[in-house]
N, C-alpha and C positions, 0 to 999 in steps of 0.2 A: 231831793232825797229819794232813794229807791223805796218803793212801797208795794206791798202785796196784801190783799184781803182774801182770806179763805172763807168759803161759804158752804154751809150744809143746811139741813132742815131746821133742827131745834137748837143748834149751836151749843151742844153739850158733849158731843162725841167726836165726829170726824174733823170738823173744822178746828176745834181746839187742839186736837192731835197734830194736825198739819201745821198749825201756828207754832206749837211747841217744838216740833221737829225742825221746822225751817228757821226758827229763831236760833236754835242750837247750831244749825249749819252756818249761819251768817254772823254768829257771835264774835268771831275773830275780826270782823270788820268794825267792831265797836258800835257806837250809837248812830251809825250811818243809815240804818234800816228802820222802817216802820212796818211791822208785821202784826196783823190782828186778824180777828175772825168775827163772823156774824151768821145769822140764820134767816132763811126765807120765811119760816114760820116760828121764829124764836120768841119766847117770852123773855122779858127783860129781867136780869138779875138772878138767874138760876146758876148753881155751881156746875162745873163739869161733872159728867157722870163719874161715880166712884171708880169704876174700872178704868176709865180714861185717866183719872188722877193717878191711880196706882201705876199704870204703864208709863205715864209721862215721868213720874218721880223715879221709877226704876231706870229710866233712860236720861236722867239728869235735868229734868225740867219740873218745876213746881207749879202746879195749876190750882193749888188750894185756895188762892184768892181770886181765881178767875170767875167771871160772871158773864152769862149769855146776854146777847142783844140782837134785836132784829135789824135787818138791812134797812137803809133809808137812802134817799137821794143824796143828802149831804155826806153821809158816810161813804157811799160808793164814789162820789166825786173827789174824795180826798185820797184815792189810791190810783196808782199807775196801772196796776194789774189786779184783776179779780179772778180767783180760781175757785170753781165750784166742784163739788164732789160728784154731782150727777148731771146728766144732760138736762133733766127736768128743772134743776135749779138754774142752769144757764138760760133755758127758755123762759122761765118765770121772770128772771131779771130783765131779759130782753123785752118782754111785754110791758112790765111795769116801769122799767127805767131804760128806755131805748138809747138814751144819750151815753150810757156806759157800755153798750154792747160791743163796741170796737175793742174794749179793754177786758172783755170777759171771755174766759175759756174754761173748759173742764180741765181738771188736773191731768187726766189721761191724754189730753191733746198736747201737753208739754212733752210727751214722749211719742208723739205721732201715732197714738192709738185712740180707740173710742170705746171706753167701758166706764161703768159707774163704780165708784168706790162703795162697797157694801156697808150698809148701816148696821152696826152691831148692837144697837140699843135693845135691851131685853134678852140678849143672848149670852152665851158662855164667855168666860175669860179667853178661851181659845179663839173665839170669833173676834173679840176685841184685838187680840194679838195679831190675828191674820189681817185685819183692817189696818192696824198700825204698820205692819210690815209692808203692805201694799202702798200705803201713803209714803212711807219712808223710801221705798224703792223708786216710786214715781218722782219724788222730789230729788233724789240723788241722780237718777238718769237724766231728768229734765232740768237740772240745776243751771247749766249755762244759758239755756233758753229763758228760764225764769229770771235770771239775773238781767239779761238783755231787755226783756219786756218790762220788768219792774223798774228799770232805770230810765225808761223813755217817757 
């Protein structure tokens, strides 16, 4: 089964956004996909940030029952592809979970670039919208590459 795990820091903004966007993108493929998210410094059980929920609902995804969780070895091992929002997340995972480093990339690497997805936490709705659009664009442009890597 193709699978992708999106990773950010607290698992309440960027990675849930990416998860929701990508789930919508692969929805036409039915239940063939496993798409989830986690955080490098996440507390377990927090809801997605209110502005993340608003944006996701506006775009056809309901995150009202979503709850955050930290990364773990078992979680990482259950995914073919791990996409982080920042280079620092990728580096942290490589140090703590070296066995998953061959399957871990930044989201921007999927479009042959090298930039961090800005964290909008504590900022305006416009900042959340900008982050959402950045993630959506990277997922759209990198879609074929993500499909290939998540299926291997």
